[in-house]
C-alpha positions in Angstrom: 29.2 25.9 -12.3 27.6 29.3 -12.9 27.1 31.7 -15.8 24.9 34.4 -17.2 21.4 34.3 -15.6 18.5 32.9 -17.6 16.5 35.4 -19.5 13.2 33.5 -19.4 11.6 30.9 -17.2 9.3 28.3 -18.8 7.2 26.1 -16.5 5.7 23.0 -18.0 2.8 21.7 -15.9 2.0 25.2 -14.6 -1.6 24.2 -13.9 -0.7 21.3 -11.7 -0.7 20.7 -8.0 3.0 21.3 -7.5 2.9 24.7 -9.1 -0.2 25.6 -7.0 1.3 24.6 -3.7 5.0 25.4 -4.1 6.1 27.1 -7.3 4.0 30.3 -7.3 5.0 31.2 -3.7 8.6 30.6 -4.6 8.4 32.8 -7.7 6.9 35.5 -5.5 9.9 35.2 -3.2 12.3 35.5 -6.2 10.5 38.6 -7.4 10.5 40.1 -3.9 14.0 39.1 -2.7 16.0 38.8 -5.9 14.3 41.2 -8.3 13.3 38.5 -10.8 12.3 40.4 -13.9 12.1 38.0 -16.9 9.1 36.5 -18.7 7.6 33.5 -16.8 5.8 31.3 -19.4 3.4 28.7 -18.2 2.8 25.7 -20.4 0.0 23.1 -20.0 -2.6 21.1 -21.8 -5.6 22.5 -19.9 -7.4 24.8 -22.4 -6.7 27.8 -20.2 -6.2 31.5 -21.0 -3.6 33.9 -19.5 -6.4 35.5 -17.5 -7.3 32.1 -16.0 -3.7 31.4 -15.2 -3.3 34.7 -13.4 -6.4 34.1 -11.4 -5.1 30.6 -10.6 -1.8 32.0 -9.5 -3.5 34.7 -7.4 -5.5 32.0 -5.6 -2.4 29.9 -5.0 -0.6 32.8 -3.4 -3.6 33.5 -1.2 -3.5 29.9 0.0 0.2 29.2 0.1 2.2 32.4 -0.3 3.3 35.3 1.8 1.3 38.5 1.6 3.1 41.1 -0.6 0.8 43.0 -2.9 3.6 44.8 -4.8 5.5 41.6 -5.5 2.3 39.8 -6.4 1.3 42.4 -9.0 4.8 42.2 -10.5 4.7 38.4 -10.7 1.3 38.4 -12.4 2.6 40.9 -14.9 5.5 38.6 -15.8 3.2 35.6 -16.5 2.5 34.3 -20.0 0.7 31.2 -21.1 1.0 28.6 -23.9 -1.5 25.8 -24.2 -1.1 22.6 -26.1 -0.3 18.9 -26.2 3.3 18.1 -25.1 3.5 15.6 -28.0 2.5 18.2 -30.6 5.4 20.1 -32.4 3.0 23.0 -32.8 3.1 23.6 -29.1 6.8 24.2 -29.2 6.6 26.5 -32.2 4.1 28.6 -30.2 6.5 28.6 -27.2 9.4 29.7 -29.4 7.4 32.7 -30.5 6.4 33.5 -26.9 10.1 33.4 -25.9 10.9 36.1 -28.5 14.5 37.3 -28.1 15.3 35.1 -25.0 18.4 33.1 -25.7 19.1 31.5 -22.2 15.7 30.1 -21.1 15.3 27.9 -18.1 12.9 25.1 -18.8 11.3 23.6 -15.7 9.5 20.2 -16.2 6.9 20.0 -13.4 5.2 17.2 -15.3 4.9 13.4 -14.9 8.2 11.5 -15.6 6.7 9.9 -18.7 6.9 13.3 -20.4 10.5 14.2 -19.5 12.1 12.7 -22.6 9.4 13.8 -25.0 9.6 17.5 -23.8 13.4 17.6 -23.6 13.7 16.3 -27.2 11.1 18.6 -28.6 12.7 21.6 -26.8 16.1 20.9 -28.3 14.6 20.6 -31.8 12.5 23.7 -31.7 15.1 25.9 -30.0 18.6 24.4 -30.3 20.4 27.3 -28.5 23.2 25.9 -26.4 22.6 28.2 -23.4 19.2 26.8 -22.4 18.9 25.0 -19.0 16.6 22.2 -18.1 15.2 21.5 -14.6 13.7 18.0 -14.1 11.6 17.0 -11.1 12.0 13.8 -9.3 11.5 10.9 -9.6 14.3 10.7 -12.2 13.4 7.3 -13.7 11.5 4.4 -12.1 14.5 2.2 -11.6 18.2 2.2 -12.6 17.6 1.1 -16.2 14.9 3.8 -16.9 17.0 6.4 -15.2 19.9 5.6 -17.5 17.6 5.7 -20.6 16.2 9.1 -19.5 19.8 10.4 -19.0 20.7 9.3 -22.5 17.7 11.3 -23.9 18.4 14.5 -22.0 22.2 14.3 -22.5 21.7 14.0 -26.3 19.9 17.4 -26.2 21.4 19.3 -23.2 24.9 19.5 -21.8 25.3 17.9 -18.3 26.2 21.3 -16.9 22.8 22.6 -18.1 20.8 19.8 -16.6 19.4 20.4 -13.1 17.8 17.3 -11.5 15.8 18.8 -8.6 15.3 17.4 -5.2 13.5 20.0 -3.2 14.7 18.4 0.1 18.2 19.7 -0.6 16.9 23.3 -0.7 15.6 23.1 2.8 17.6 25.2 5.3 17.8 22.5 8.0 19.4 20.1 5.5 22.0 22.8 4.6 22.5 23.4 8.3 23.4 19.7 8.8 26.2 20.0 6.2 27.4 23.3 7.6 27.5 22.1 11.2 29.6 19.1 10.3 32.3 21.1 8.4 32.3 24.4 10.2 33.1 22.9 13.6 36.5 21.3 14.0 35.6 19.1 17.0 33.5 16.7 14.9 36.0 15.5 12.3 38.3 13.5 14.7 35.4 11.4 16.0 33.5 11.1 12.7 34.6 7.6 11.8 34.2 3.9 12.7 36.5 4.2 15.7 34.0 6.4 17.6 30.6 6.0 15.8 28.7 2.8 16.7 25.7 3.3 14.4 23.6 5.9 12.6 19.9 6.2 12.3 17.9 8.4 10.0 14.1 8.7 10.5 11.5 10.5 8.4 8.1 10.1 10.0 4.8 11.6 8.8 1.5 11.5 10.6 -0.6 11.9 7.4 -1.4 9.3 4.8 -2.0 9.4 1.1 -5.5 10.7 0.8 -4.5 13.6 -1.5 -2.1 11.9 -3.8 -2.9 8.2 -3.7 -2.7 7.7 -7.5 0.9 8.9 -7.7 2.0 7.4 -4.5 0.6 3.9 -5.2 2.7 3.8 -8.3 5.8 5.0 -6.4 5.9 3.9 -2.8 8.1 5.0 0.1 11.3 3.6 -1.4 11.1 5.7 -4.6 9.3 8.6 -3.0 11.8 9.5 -0.3 14.4 6.7 0.4 16.0 6.6 -3.0 16.4 10.4 -3.1 15.8 12.5 0.0 17.1 10.1 2.6 20.1 8.9 0.7 21.0 12.6 0.2 20.7 13.1 3.9 23.0 10.1 4.4 25.6 11.7 2.1 25.5 15.0 4.0 26.1 13.1 7.3 28.9 10.8 6.1 30.7 12.4 3.1 34.2 13.6 3.3 34.9 17.4 3.3 34.8 19.0 -0.2 38.4 19.7 -1.4 39.5 22.7 -3.4 37.4 25.5 -4.7 36.0 23.9 -7.8 32.2 24.3 -8.2 31.9 20.5 -8.4 33.8 19.7 -5.2 30.7 19.2 -3.1 29.0 16.9 -5.6 32.2 15.0 -6.1 32.3 14.0 -2.4 28.6 13.1 -2.4 29.2 10.9 -5.5 32.2 9.3 -3.8 30.2 8.5 -0.7 27.1 7.1 -2.5 29.2 5.0 -4.8 30.7 3.4 -1.7 27.3 2.4 -0.3 26.8 -1.4 -0.6 23.6 -2.3 -2.5 20.9 -3.0 0.1 20.4 -6.7 0.7 16.7 -7.8 0.6 17.3 -9.5 3.9 18.0 -6.0 5.4 14.7 -4.5 4.4 11.3 -4.3 6.1 8.4 -3.0 4.0 5.1 -2.1 5.6 1.6 -0.8 4.7 -0.7 0.8 7.1 -4.2 -0.7 7.6 -6.8 1.2 5.6 -4.3 2.2 2.8 -6.1 0.0 0.3 -9.4 1.7 1.0 -8.2 5.0 -0.3 -9.7 6.1 -3.7 -7.0 5.8 -6.3 -5.2 2.9 -4.7 -5.2 -0.3 -6.8 -7.1 -3.3 -5.4 -4.8 -5.5 -3.5 -2.0 -3.0 -3.8 1.4 -4.1 -2.3 2.9 -0.6 -2.4 4.8 0.1 0.8 3.9 3.2 2.9 6.7 2.3 5.3 10.2 1.1 4.7 13.2 0.4 7.0 16.6 -0.6 5.7 20.1 -1.5 7.0 23.0 -0.6 4.9 26.8 -0.2 5.0 29.5 1.9 3.4 32.6 0.2 2.1 35.3 2.7 3.0 38.1 2.9 5.6 36.2 5.6 7.4 32.9 3.8 7.8 33.7 0.1 7.4 31.4 -2.0 9.7 29.3 0.9 10.9 25.6 0.0 10.4 23.3 2.7 9.1 19.5 2.3 9.6 17.0 4.4 7.6 13.3 4.3 8.0 10.4 6.4 6.7 6.6 5.9 6.9 3.2 7.4 6.7 0.6 7.4 9.4 3.2 7.5 12.2 2.9 9.1 15.7 4.7 12.3 14.8 5.9 14.3 11.8 9.6 14.7 12.1 12.9 14.0 10.4 16.0 13.3 12.5 19.5 11.9 12.3 20.8 10.0 15.3 24.5 9.3 15.6 25.3 6.8 18.3 28.9 6.7 19.7 30.8 3.8 21.1 31.1 3.6 24.9 34.6 3.8 26.4 36.5 0.5 26.4 36.1 0.4 30.1 33.4 2.1 32.3 35.6 3.9 34.9 32.9 3.9 37.6 31.6 0.3 37.1 28.1 1.4 36.0 25.8 -0.4 33.6 25.5 2.3 31.0 23.0 2.1 28.1 24.7 1.8 24.7 22.9 4.8 23.4 24.1 7.0 26.2 26.6 9.0 24.1 25.0 10.4 20.9 24.3 13.4 18.7 20.9 14.2 17.3 20.3 16.4 14.3 16.6 17.4 13.9 15.7 18.6 10.4 12.0 19.1 10.9 9.5 20.3 12.1 12.1 22.5 13.9 15.9 22.6 13.6 17.8 21.3 16.6 21.1 19.8 17.5 21.4 17.8 20.6 24.3 16.0 22.4 23.7 13.0 24.7 25.9 13.2 27.8 26.3 11.2 31.0 26.3 13.5 34.1 26.7 12.6 37.8 23.7 12.4 40.1 23.8 14.1 43.4 25.2 12.2 46.4 28.3 10.4 47.4 28.2 7.6 44.9 29.8 8.0 41.4 26.6 7.3 39.6 25.2 9.1 36.6 22.2 9.7 34.4 21.7 10.5 30.8 20.9 14.0 29.7 20.6 15.7 26.3 22.3 19.0 25.9 20.5 21.0 23.2 23.1 23.0 21.4 20.6 24.9 19.3 16.9 24.9 18.8 14.9 27.2 16.5 12.1 27.3 14.1 12.8 26.1 10.7 13.5 28.8 8.1 10.5 29.9 6.1 12.3 30.4 2.8 10.7 28.0 0.4 13.2 25.4 -0.9 12.0 25.9 -4.4 12.9 29.6 -4.2 16.5 28.7 -3.4 16.7 26.0 -6.0 15.0 27.8 -8.9 17.1 30.9 -8.1 20.2 28.8 -8.2 19.2 27.2 -11.5 18.5 30.5 -13.1 22.1 31.5 -12.3 23.6 28.1 -13.4 24.6 27.1 -9.8 24.2 23.3 -9.6 25.7 22.5 -6.2 22.3 21.5 -4.8 21.1 19.4 -7.8 21.6 15.8 -8.7 24.3 14.9 -11.1 24.1 11.9 -13.5 26.5 9.7 -11.6 25.0 10.6 -8.2 21.5 9.7 -9.4 22.8 6.4 -10.8 24.5 5.6 -7.6 21.3 6.1 -5.7 19.4 3.8 -7.9 22.2 1.2 -7.7 21.8 1.2 -3.9 18.0 0.4 -3.9 17.8 -1.5 -7.2 17.6 -5.0 -5.5 14.8 -4.0 -3.1 12.3 -2.3 -5.5 8.6 -3.2 -5.7 7.8 -6.7 -4.2 11.4 -7.9 -3.8 10.7 -8.3 0.0 7.6 -9.3 2.0 5.0 -6.7 3.0 3.9 -6.4 6.6 0.9 -4.4 8.0 0.9 -1.9 10.8 -1.6 0.1 12.6 -2.0 3.8 11.8 -0.4 5.9 14.6 2.3 3.2 15.3 6.0 3.2 14.5 5.5 0.7 11.7 5.5 -3.1 11.7 7.2 -5.0 14.6 9.6 -6.6 12.1 11.4 -3.2 11.9 12.4 -3.7 15.6 13.9 -7.0 14.7 15.9 -5.4 11.9 17.7 -3.1 14.3 17.8 -5.3 17.3 21.5 -6.4 16.9 22.5 -2.8 17.4 19.9 -1.6 19.9 16.5 0.0 19.2 15.1 2.8 17.1 15.3 6.3 18.7 11.9 7.8 18.1 11.7 11.5 17.6 9.8 13.4 20.3 8.1 16.5 19.0 7.1 19.2 21.5 6.5 22.0 19.0 5.6 22.4 15.3 
């Protein structure tokens, strides 16, 4: 879906941490690369003035943005500011006046989820123009029921084609590269099924903890923070069927089809962990049982993937910061040379961060008279991850009504359905040491199909 570009950008929560670290630098990129030239109206309840907002934006760009004095001056000139309480109708009347003649504004809600419904409803009442677009940050709901209630509210006030549920992970170049590599290279399709693929692993590891966002994270946890959204989207990119036709919804249709086929995760196939010292962080509730690590086993109920186990894990305070997909292939039905070959000998590895790399695990002959081999990994490509901020791509797409990289109502609902039975304290919590690969129980989870393949980071 696309249409006339938005003629104003309104950012609710403009004084917050997300805007400081991500949004201002992305706006600078849009001004520099795509000639963005519409009013950018910041909205917050902070008692600020436009002068303070511009100084704040300038500081954010110095810390997190590229150096471009000309683009920075242009961005600062586009900024406007409206201050007030999100629950006060007077705020939206002031915003309406600031919008002036704009008829196709893009409203971006970089605010806590508890405000999504309130703001969406107030926007529709104060400015009922049908061409307005709404961008909503994750998490979209706290569980399946709250997600559906939120959908009801926003759908009452905005058409589905004008609702953009943002997941910044989808705007990252390496994630797009994963999708492109699969469908642009014909050698993959014949082997991308249960006959050749033995298992799939997805790992998202981070060395850092929650010292800077403990309050938010403690109410969220690893499941809601990255498994329910980021990692299930990566799963869809790895395992979905090719988009068919040229309709703008073709890509999201195939994602939805794949995610709807994922069996809800059984609590017996989950390991939750918390690193020692987590409860000592300011902002964490006493006795918190929020997980900083989660590992799951799941299955897809389709002819293509029936019986293929998928293992996903993510955690804080781990040995490296890296995100990888590891596709393990079946060995031949008979080892021609009578060797004892490891099950994970044949594989493909897609690294999404900190660099972008694609590797293929091969068995090659060792020197000498005997037909004996050793495992090697052929790196097909390895390069630094692209520096284009994901929010620049996503906000630019939303401004032009392009929704390919955004969540659709049925996709978000399918993701909540997958994790609904394992939210909160549905499973035991195990402790692990900072700097380890999580609790030992995660090894037991995957043991029927081998062991975890830990990313090895040599750069980044």
